[in-house]
C-alpha positions, 0 to 999 in steps of 0.5 A, spaced: 572 034 536 575 027 540 576 027 547 584 029 547 581 036 544 577 037 549 579 043 554 578 042 561 573 047 565 574 046 573 574 049 579 579 048 585 578 052 592 579 051 599 574 054 604 576 055 612 569 054 616 569 056 623 566 049 625 567 042 628 569 037 622 563 033 624 558 038 623 561 041 617 561 033 614 553 033 616 552 040 612 555 036 606 553 029 607 547 029 611 540 030 607 536 033 612 541 038 615 543 039 607 536 041 606 536 046 612 541 050 609 539 049 602 532 051 604 530 046 599 529 038 599 535 034 598 537 027 597 545 025 599 546 017 598 550 013 603 554 009 599 557 009 592 552 009 586 546 012 591 543 018 588 544 025 590 538 031 589 540 038 591 537 044 591 530 042 590 532 037 584 536 043 580 542 038 581 542 031 580 547 025 580 550 019 584 555 018 589 562 016 586 565 015 593 564 017 600 569 016 606 566 018 613 568 025 615 574 025 610 571 025 603 565 025 598 565 025 591 559 025 586 557 026 579 553 033 578 549 035 573 544 041 573 537 041 570 539 046 564 544 042 561 543 038 555 541 031 555 548 029 551 552 033 556 556 029 561 555 030 568 561 034 572 564 031 578 564 034 585 569 032 590 570 035 597 576 033 602 575 035 609 581 036 614 581 039 621 584 046 622 586 050 628 581 050 634 574 048 632 575 050 624 575 045 618 578 046 612 574 044 606 578 043 599 573 043 593 574 040 586 569 041 581 572 038 574 569 036 567 564 042 567 562 043 560 564 050 558 567 056 560 561 059 562 559 054 566 566 054 570 565 061 571 558 061 574 559 055 578 565 058 581 561 064 584 556 059 585 560 055 590 561 061 594 554 065 594 549 059 593 553 053 597 559 055 602 556 062 604 549 059 606 553 053 610 556 059 614 550 062 615 546 056 617 552 054 622 552 061 625 545 060 627 546 053 629 
């Protein structure tokens, strides 16, 4: 199979979060705060090329781009994926919503299989954005 034959598996979602943009940004881009809502150690680098390590090492990758309080993207590879499987790409874009709300647009592209697409599709809700919302409700 050559590159042009590859089917693209990807996820595109939008989340409305009841919190100030700066607070939501910290949940996505600050290692310490991300560690709180993940309940696991994590590393999120500050610039392109820096490492990311999420959910206690279940996800690893590198920052592709980072525009403070606007956008962050990085490669994403879960520990179970075969070494030959290329990483997928995650991007969050943030914008202000109505009164103290933030809109996060998520794109997760280059997933290796339909099964991974489906698993990550529910995972973004159940393991990522719902825990962020719960964390912010308690903060």
